[in-house]
C-alpha positions, 0 to 999 in steps of 0.5 A: 214153098214148104208144107209147114208154110201153108196158110193156117185156113188149110189146117195142120200142114201134116194132115194136108200133106198126108191127104195130098200124098193119099190122093196122089197114091190114089190117082186123084191128081191124075184124074183131075188133070186129065179131065182138065186137059180134056176140056181145051177151052177150060179157063182153069187149064193154066197150071204151075209148079216150081221146084226149089233148088237144092242150094235154096232148100238146104238139101243134097240134090236128089235124082231128077224125077221124071216129068209128066207132061199133061196131055201129051201122050207118053211115049215108050 
């Protein structure tokens, strides 16, 4: 899904994107997911993520980003 495809009820997609990036940079998403994972009985724990393939998005393939496994300790 592209940012421009967000339902209008969320407001201007550029504003939503800026907020999302600002929250990501300040660690809001990390804290939120850490709290969700901390309560194993939380019914809202199931989260999904889908990334479009390069052929579907019309963009050139990019270097694969490191995947963060929430709730799994990172190993160096």
